[in-house]
DSSP file (Angstrom, degrees, kcal/mol; ACC not computed):
  #  RESIDUE AA STRUCTURE BP1 BP2  ACC     N-H-->O    O-->H-N    N-H-->O    O-->H-N    TCO  KAPPA ALPHA  PHI   PSI    X-CA   Y-CA   Z-CA
    1    1 A M              0   0    0      0, 0.0     2,-0.5     0, 0.0     0, 0.0   0.000 360.0 360.0 360.0 129.1   20.8   29.3  -23.5
    2    2 A R        -     0   0    0      2,-0.0     2,-0.5     0, 0.0     0, 0.0  -0.880 360.0-147.4-108.2 131.0   18.7   28.3  -20.4
    3    3 A L        -     0   0    0     -2,-0.5     2,-0.4     2,-0.0     0, 0.0  -0.832  13.0-165.7 -98.5 126.6   20.0   25.8  -18.0
    4    4 A T        -     0   0    0     -2,-0.5     2,-0.5     2,-0.0    -2,-0.0  -0.910   3.7-156.4-112.5 141.6   17.4   23.6  -16.3
    5    5 A I        -     0   0    0     -2,-0.4     2,-0.3     4,-0.0    -2,-0.0  -0.965  14.7-132.2-119.9 128.0   18.1   21.5  -13.2
    6    6 A N     >  -     0   0    0     -2,-0.5     4,-1.6     1,-0.1     3,-0.4  -0.579  15.1-132.3 -77.1 138.1   16.1   18.5  -12.3
    7    7 A H  H  > S+     0   0    0     -2,-0.3     4,-1.9     1,-0.2     5,-0.1   0.873 106.1  54.1 -60.3 -39.1   15.0   18.3   -8.6
    8    8 A S  H  > S+     0   0    0      1,-0.2     4,-2.2     2,-0.2    -1,-0.2   0.844 104.6  54.9 -67.3 -31.7   16.1   14.7   -8.2
    9    9 A E  H  > S+     0   0    0     -3,-0.4     4,-2.0     1,-0.2    -1,-0.2   0.891 107.5  49.9 -65.5 -38.7   19.6   15.6   -9.5
   10   10 A V  H  X S+     0   0    0     -4,-1.6     4,-2.4     2,-0.2    -2,-0.2   0.895 109.4  52.1 -66.1 -40.2   19.8   18.3   -6.8
   11   11 A S  H  X S+     0   0    0     -4,-1.9     4,-2.0     2,-0.2    -2,-0.2   0.923 110.3  47.2 -62.6 -45.5   18.7   15.8   -4.1
   12   12 A H  H  X S+     0   0    0     -4,-2.2     4,-1.1     1,-0.2    -1,-0.2   0.892 112.5  49.9 -65.2 -38.0   21.4   13.3   -5.1
   13   13 A E  H  X S+     0   0    0     -4,-2.0     4,-1.0     1,-0.2     3,-0.4   0.898 108.5  53.2 -65.7 -39.4   24.0   15.9   -5.2
   14   14 A R  H >X S+     0   0    0     -4,-2.4     4,-2.3     1,-0.2     3,-0.6   0.884 104.3  55.9 -63.4 -38.8   23.0   17.1   -1.8
   15   15 A L  H 3< S+     0   0    0     -4,-2.0    -1,-0.2     1,-0.2    -2,-0.2   0.801 112.2  42.8 -64.5 -28.2   23.3   13.6   -0.4
   16   16 A G  H 3< S+     0   0    0     -4,-1.1    -1,-0.2    -3,-0.4    -2,-0.2   0.595 123.7  32.0 -93.6 -10.3   26.9   13.4   -1.5
   17   17 A T  H << S+     0   0    0     -4,-1.0    -2,-0.2    -3,-0.6    -3,-0.2   0.730  95.1  82.3-120.1 -29.6   28.1   16.9   -0.5
   18   18 A E  S  < S-     0   0    0     -4,-2.3     2,-0.0    -5,-0.2     5,-0.0  -0.447  85.3 -96.3 -80.7 153.9   26.3   18.1    2.6
   19   19 A P     >  -     0   0    0      0, 0.0     4,-2.0     0, 0.0     5,-0.2  -0.315  31.1-119.4 -64.3 150.4   27.4   17.2    6.1
   20   20 A V  H  > S+     0   0    0      1,-0.2     4,-2.6     2,-0.2     5,-0.2   0.883 110.6  56.3 -61.8 -40.4   25.5   14.2    7.7
   21   21 A N  H  > S+     0   0    0      1,-0.2     4,-1.8     2,-0.2    -1,-0.2   0.916 108.6  46.9 -59.7 -42.8   24.2   16.3   10.6
   22   22 A K  H  > S+     0   0    0      1,-0.2     4,-1.9     2,-0.2    -1,-0.2   0.901 112.2  50.4 -66.4 -40.1   22.6   18.8    8.3
   23   23 A L  H  X>S+     0   0    0     -4,-2.0     4,-2.8     1,-0.2     5,-0.6   0.884 106.7  55.5 -65.1 -38.7   21.1   16.0    6.2
   24   24 A L  I  X>S+     0   0    0     -4,-2.6     4,-1.7     1,-0.2     5,-1.6   0.922 110.1  44.9 -60.7 -44.1   19.7   14.3    9.3
   25   25 A F  I  <5S+     0   0    0     -4,-1.8    -1,-0.2     1,-0.2    -2,-0.2   0.879 117.8  44.3 -68.5 -35.9   17.8   17.4   10.4
   26   26 A K  I  <5S+     0   0    0     -4,-1.9    -2,-0.2    -5,-0.2    -1,-0.2   0.851 129.8  20.3 -76.6 -33.4   16.5   18.1    6.9
   27   27 A M  I  <5S+     0   0    0     -4,-2.8     4,-0.5    -5,-0.2    -3,-0.2   0.810 127.9  37.1-109.7 -37.1   15.5   14.6    6.0
   28   28 A A  I  X<S+     0   0    0     -4,-1.7     4,-2.3    -5,-0.6     3,-0.3   0.824 102.1  68.6 -90.1 -33.0   15.0   12.5    9.1
   29   29 A L  H  ><S+     0   0    0     -5,-1.6     4,-2.5     1,-0.2     5,-0.2   0.891  97.5  51.6 -58.5 -44.4   13.5   15.0   11.5
   30   30 A P  H  > S+     0   0    0      0, 0.0     4,-2.0     0, 0.0    -1,-0.2   0.882 111.3  49.3 -60.3 -35.8   10.1   15.3    9.7
   31   31 A S  H  > S+     0   0    0     -4,-0.5     4,-2.2    -3,-0.3    -2,-0.2   0.906 110.5  49.7 -68.3 -41.3    9.8   11.5    9.7
   32   32 A V  H  X S+     0   0    0     -4,-2.3     4,-2.2     2,-0.2    -1,-0.2   0.911 110.5  50.1 -64.0 -42.3   10.5   11.4   13.4
   33   33 A I  H  X S+     0   0    0     -4,-2.5     4,-2.4     1,-0.2    -1,-0.2   0.912 110.4  50.5 -61.6 -42.7    8.0   14.1   14.2
   34   34 A A  H  X S+     0   0    0     -4,-2.0     4,-2.2    -5,-0.2    -1,-0.2   0.887 110.0  49.9 -63.5 -39.4    5.4   12.2   12.1
   35   35 A M  H  X S+     0   0    0     -4,-2.2     4,-2.3     2,-0.2    -1,-0.2   0.888 110.5  49.8 -67.7 -38.5    6.1    9.0   14.0
   36   36 A I  H  X S+     0   0    0     -4,-2.2     4,-2.4     2,-0.2    -2,-0.2   0.917 110.9  49.5 -64.8 -42.7    5.7   10.7   17.4
   37   37 A M  H  X S+     0   0    0     -4,-2.4     4,-2.3     1,-0.2    -2,-0.2   0.906 111.1  49.8 -63.3 -40.8    2.4   12.3   16.3
   38   38 A Q  H  X S+     0   0    0     -4,-2.2     4,-2.4     2,-0.2    -1,-0.2   0.902 110.1  50.8 -63.8 -41.0    1.1    8.9   15.2
   39   39 A A  H  X S+     0   0    0     -4,-2.3     4,-2.0     2,-0.2    -2,-0.2   0.913 110.6  48.7 -63.6 -42.4    2.2    7.3   18.5
   40   40 A L  H  X S+     0   0    0     -4,-2.4     4,-2.1     2,-0.2    -1,-0.2   0.899 111.1  50.6 -63.6 -40.2    0.3   10.0   20.4
   41   41 A Y  H  X S+     0   0    0     -4,-2.3     4,-3.1     1,-0.2     5,-0.2   0.910 109.2  51.1 -62.9 -42.2   -2.7    9.6   18.3
   42   42 A N  H  X S+     0   0    0     -4,-2.4     4,-1.7     1,-0.2    -1,-0.2   0.869 108.6  51.7 -65.5 -35.8   -2.7    5.8   18.9
   43   43 A L  H  X S+     0   0    0     -4,-2.0     4,-0.6     2,-0.2    -1,-0.2   0.921 113.8  43.9 -65.0 -42.3   -2.4    6.4   22.6
   44   44 A K  H >X S+     0   0    0     -4,-2.1     3,-1.0     1,-0.2     4,-0.5   0.915 113.7  49.6 -68.4 -42.8   -5.4    8.7   22.5
   45   45 A A  H >< S+     0   0    0     -4,-3.1     3,-0.5     1,-0.2    -1,-0.2   0.802 105.9  58.3 -67.6 -27.4   -7.4    6.4   20.2
   46   46 A G  H 3< S+     0   0    0     -4,-1.7    -1,-0.2    -5,-0.2    -2,-0.2   0.684 104.1  51.5 -74.8 -17.4   -6.7    3.4   22.5
   47   47 A T  H << S+     0   0    0     -3,-1.0    -1,-0.2    -4,-0.6    -2,-0.2   0.515  82.0 106.9 -99.0  -4.7   -8.3    5.1   25.5
   48   48 A D    <<  -     0   0    0     -3,-0.5     2,-1.8    -4,-0.5    -3,-0.0  -0.596  69.0-136.5 -75.3 128.1  -11.6    6.0   23.8
   49   49 A P              0   0    0      0, 0.0    -1,-0.1     0, 0.0    -3,-0.1  -0.543 360.0 360.0 -84.1  77.2  -14.5    3.8   25.1
   50   50 A A              0   0    0     -2,-1.8    -2,-0.0     0, 0.0    -3,-0.0   0.423 360.0 360.0-115.3 360.0  -16.1    3.1   21.7
């Protein structure tokens, strides 16, 4: 008998069992990095004389 685990089930389980600090680094940090990169791009794009 083979047991299969759905990825979304693992995510929901992780949200209920892991410490908040660990979840913040795993889930929020990539979003924060993406927002910082977008802000830097917008600063650069705003200074181009086009």
